[in-house]
DODRENGU-771107 format. One record per residue (C-alpha): x, y, z; residue number from 1; residue in three letters. Coordinates in nm, 2 decimals. Last residue first. Layout:
BEGIN
{atom {X; Y; Z}; NUM; ala}
...
This chain:
BEGIN
{atom {7.76; 13.56; -22.27}; 168; unk}
{atom {7.83; 13.20; -22.17}; 167; unk}
{atom {8.12; 13.19; -21.92}; 166; unk}
{atom {8.41; 12.96; -22.00}; 165; unk}
{atom {8.63; 12.87; -21.70}; 164; unk}
{atom {8.98; 12.74; -21.66}; 163; unk}
{atom {9.21; 12.61; -21.38}; 162; unk}
{atom {8.91; 12.54; -21.16}; 161; unk}
{atom {8.97; 12.40; -20.82}; 160; unk}
{atom {8.64; 12.22; -20.72}; 159; unk}
{atom {8.49; 12.13; -20.39}; 158; unk}
{atom {8.20; 11.92; -20.29}; 157; unk}
{atom {8.18; 12.01; -19.91}; 156; unk}
{atom {8.15; 11.83; -19.59}; 155; unk}
{atom {8.03; 12.07; -19.31}; 154; unk}
{atom {8.17; 12.22; -19.00}; 153; unk}
{atom {7.92; 12.31; -18.73}; 152; unk}
{atom {7.76; 12.62; -18.58}; 151; unk}
{atom {7.64; 12.84; -18.88}; 150; unk}
{atom {7.32; 12.98; -18.74}; 149; unk}
{atom {7.49; 13.30; -18.66}; 148; unk}
{atom {7.57; 13.36; -19.03}; 147; unk}
{atom {7.19; 13.32; -19.11}; 146; unk}
{atom {7.10; 13.57; -18.84}; 145; unk}
{atom {7.38; 13.82; -18.95}; 144; unk}
{atom {7.21; 13.81; -19.30}; 143; unk}
{atom {7.38; 13.65; -19.59}; 142; unk}
{atom {7.57; 13.88; -19.84}; 141; unk}
{atom {7.75; 13.60; -20.02}; 140; unk}
{atom {8.09; 13.72; -19.89}; 139; unk}
{atom {7.95; 13.70; -19.53}; 138; unk}
{atom {7.82; 13.35; -19.59}; 137; unk}
{atom {8.17; 13.26; -19.73}; 136; unk}
{atom {8.33; 13.40; -19.41}; 135; unk}
{atom {8.09; 13.21; -19.19}; 134; unk}
{atom {8.15; 12.87; -19.36}; 133; unk}
{atom {8.53; 12.95; -19.34}; 132; unk}
{atom {8.49; 13.01; -18.96}; 131; unk}
{atom {8.28; 12.69; -18.91}; 130; unk}
{atom {8.55; 12.48; -19.08}; 129; unk}
{atom {8.50; 12.32; -19.43}; 128; unk}
{atom {8.55; 11.95; -19.46}; 127; unk}
{atom {8.67; 11.84; -19.81}; 126; unk}
{atom {8.56; 11.65; -20.13}; 125; unk}
{atom {8.75; 11.68; -20.44}; 124; unk}
{atom {8.72; 11.78; -20.81}; 123; unk}
{atom {9.01; 11.91; -21.03}; 122; unk}
{atom {9.00; 12.15; -21.31}; 121; unk}
{atom {8.77; 12.24; -21.60}; 120; unk}
{atom {8.46; 12.46; -21.57}; 119; unk}
{atom {8.19; 12.52; -21.84}; 118; unk}
{atom {7.96; 12.80; -21.73}; 117; unk}
{atom {7.60; 12.90; -21.78}; 116; unk}
{atom {7.47; 13.23; -21.62}; 115; unk}
{atom {7.25; 13.25; -21.31}; 114; unk}
{atom {7.50; 13.45; -21.11}; 113; unk}
{atom {7.77; 13.62; -21.32}; 112; unk}
{atom {7.71; 13.97; -21.19}; 111; unk}
{atom {8.03; 13.98; -20.98}; 110; unk}
{atom {8.23; 13.89; -21.28}; 109; unk}
{atom {8.44; 13.57; -21.21}; 108; unk}
{atom {8.79; 13.58; -21.07}; 107; unk}
{atom {9.14; 13.49; -21.20}; 106; unk}
{atom {9.48; 13.36; -21.07}; 105; unk}
{atom {9.35; 13.30; -20.72}; 104; unk}
{atom {9.61; 13.01; -20.72}; 103; unk}
{atom {9.37; 12.80; -20.91}; 102; unk}
{atom {9.02; 12.94; -20.89}; 101; unk}
{atom {8.76; 12.83; -20.63}; 100; unk}
{atom {8.43; 12.64; -20.70}; 99; unk}
{atom {8.21; 12.53; -20.42}; 98; unk}
{atom {7.98; 12.25; -20.56}; 97; unk}
{atom {7.63; 12.25; -20.44}; 96; unk}
{atom {7.38; 12.00; -20.30}; 95; unk}
{atom {7.08; 12.13; -20.12}; 94; unk}
{atom {6.88; 12.23; -20.43}; 93; unk}
{atom {6.94; 11.89; -20.60}; 92; unk}
{atom {7.18; 11.80; -20.88}; 91; unk}
{atom {7.51; 11.96; -20.82}; 90; unk}
{atom {7.43; 12.32; -20.83}; 89; unk}
{atom {7.72; 12.55; -20.88}; 88; unk}
{atom {7.89; 12.78; -20.63}; 87; unk}
{atom {8.13; 13.06; -20.71}; 86; unk}
{atom {8.46; 13.18; -20.57}; 85; unk}
{atom {8.69; 13.49; -20.60}; 84; unk}
{atom {8.43; 13.71; -20.75}; 83; unk}
{atom {8.55; 14.02; -20.57}; 82; unk}
{atom {8.31; 14.11; -20.29}; 81; unk}
{atom {7.99; 13.95; -20.42}; 80; unk}
{atom {8.13; 13.60; -20.42}; 79; unk}
{atom {7.92; 13.43; -20.68}; 78; unk}
{atom {7.61; 13.21; -20.64}; 77; unk}
{atom {7.41; 12.95; -20.83}; 76; unk}
{atom {7.61; 12.95; -21.16}; 75; unk}
{atom {7.44; 12.75; -21.42}; 74; unk}
{atom {7.62; 12.43; -21.48}; 73; unk}
{atom {7.88; 12.25; -21.72}; 72; unk}
{atom {8.14; 12.00; -21.65}; 71; unk}
{atom {8.52; 11.92; -21.68}; 70; unk}
{atom {8.67; 11.69; -21.42}; 69; unk}
{atom {9.02; 11.58; -21.32}; 68; unk}
{atom {8.99; 11.36; -20.99}; 67; unk}
{atom {9.09; 11.42; -20.63}; 66; unk}
{atom {9.08; 11.20; -20.33}; 65; unk}
{atom {9.17; 11.34; -19.99}; 64; unk}
{atom {8.83; 11.32; -19.84}; 63; unk}
{atom {8.65; 11.03; -20.02}; 62; unk}
{atom {8.51; 11.05; -20.37}; 61; unk}
{atom {8.25; 10.83; -20.54}; 60; unk}
{atom {7.97; 11.08; -20.47}; 59; unk}
{atom {8.17; 11.34; -20.65}; 58; unk}
{atom {8.17; 11.16; -20.98}; 57; unk}
{atom {7.79; 11.11; -20.96}; 56; unk}
{atom {7.75; 11.47; -20.89}; 55; unk}
{atom {7.95; 11.55; -21.22}; 54; unk}
{atom {7.68; 11.37; -21.41}; 53; unk}
{atom {7.41; 11.60; -21.24}; 52; unk}
{atom {7.63; 11.90; -21.33}; 51; unk}
{atom {7.65; 11.80; -21.70}; 50; unk}
{atom {7.97; 11.65; -21.83}; 49; unk}
{atom {8.22; 11.80; -22.07}; 48; unk}
{atom {8.37; 11.69; -22.40}; 47; unk}
{atom {8.36; 12.02; -22.59}; 46; unk}
{atom {8.35; 12.39; -22.50}; 45; unk}
{atom {8.73; 12.41; -22.51}; 44; unk}
{atom {8.97; 12.53; -22.23}; 43; unk}
{atom {9.22; 12.81; -22.22}; 42; unk}
{atom {9.36; 12.86; -21.88}; 41; unk}
{atom {9.22; 13.13; -21.65}; 40; unk}
{atom {8.89; 13.30; -21.76}; 39; unk}
{atom {8.72; 13.28; -22.10}; 38; unk}
{atom {8.42; 13.46; -22.22}; 37; unk}
{atom {8.18; 13.25; -22.43}; 36; unk}
{atom {7.97; 13.36; -22.72}; 35; unk}
{atom {7.93; 13.03; -22.89}; 34; unk}
{atom {8.09; 13.18; -23.21}; 33; unk}
{atom {8.40; 13.29; -23.00}; 32; unk}
{atom {8.44; 12.94; -22.87}; 31; unk}
{atom {8.41; 12.78; -23.21}; 30; unk}
{atom {8.65; 13.05; -23.35}; 29; unk}
{atom {8.91; 12.98; -23.09}; 28; unk}
{atom {8.89; 12.61; -23.17}; 27; unk}
{atom {8.92; 12.67; -23.54}; 26; unk}
{atom {9.22; 12.89; -23.48}; 25; unk}
{atom {9.40; 12.62; -23.29}; 24; unk}
{atom {9.33; 12.37; -23.57}; 23; unk}
{atom {9.48; 12.62; -23.82}; 22; unk}
{atom {9.80; 12.65; -23.62}; 21; unk}
{atom {9.82; 12.27; -23.59}; 20; unk}
{atom {9.80; 12.23; -23.96}; 19; unk}
{atom {10.07; 12.49; -24.02}; 18; unk}
{atom {10.31; 12.30; -23.79}; 17; unk}
{atom {10.24; 11.97; -23.96}; 16; unk}
{atom {10.31; 12.13; -24.30}; 15; unk}
{atom {10.63; 12.27; -24.17}; 14; unk}
{atom {10.74; 11.94; -24.03}; 13; unk}
{atom {10.65; 11.75; -24.35}; 12; unk}
{atom {10.84; 11.99; -24.57}; 11; unk}
{atom {11.14; 11.96; -24.33}; 10; unk}
{atom {11.13; 11.57; -24.36}; 9; unk}
{atom {11.10; 11.60; -24.75}; 8; unk}
{atom {11.40; 11.83; -24.77}; 7; unk}
{atom {11.60; 11.61; -24.54}; 6; unk}
{atom {11.51; 11.30; -24.75}; 5; unk}
{atom {11.60; 11.49; -25.07}; 4; unk}
{atom {11.94; 11.60; -24.93}; 3; unk}
{atom {12.02; 11.23; -24.84}; 2; unk}
{atom {11.96; 11.13; -25.20}; 1; unk}
């Protein structure tokens, strides 16, 4: 009787493992069929907010707060030197979200501006120094006049992405 119980338990475990593998393949195919390129950690193309909904979450944050977030937007700007950051719109033309990549573990293609992405990671609000603002402006290819006009630090909606799906 004890042997039958063990055999049944092993059969259940093997069946469960096979089911999990099949589920993973379905997720991969769903992403492949939607024509996404994946960067960083593997994420799915489900259960995400739109950028204007993400903005609502950001408005509730104070400096030092972080929240997990997954949302979709069209890329506004990408670092033109190596793709090490990107900005996403957050509702209005003036409000953007600065996205950097966890531990600089991956970068975006330099020609990704305007393309749709889904990002997953942590959202936070931070103050950005004048030096950093000027550095980002240089990376973005801004004119020397635009860079010289940066004279004060700014509060920024920031995001550390651990995974990105880029629509092809």
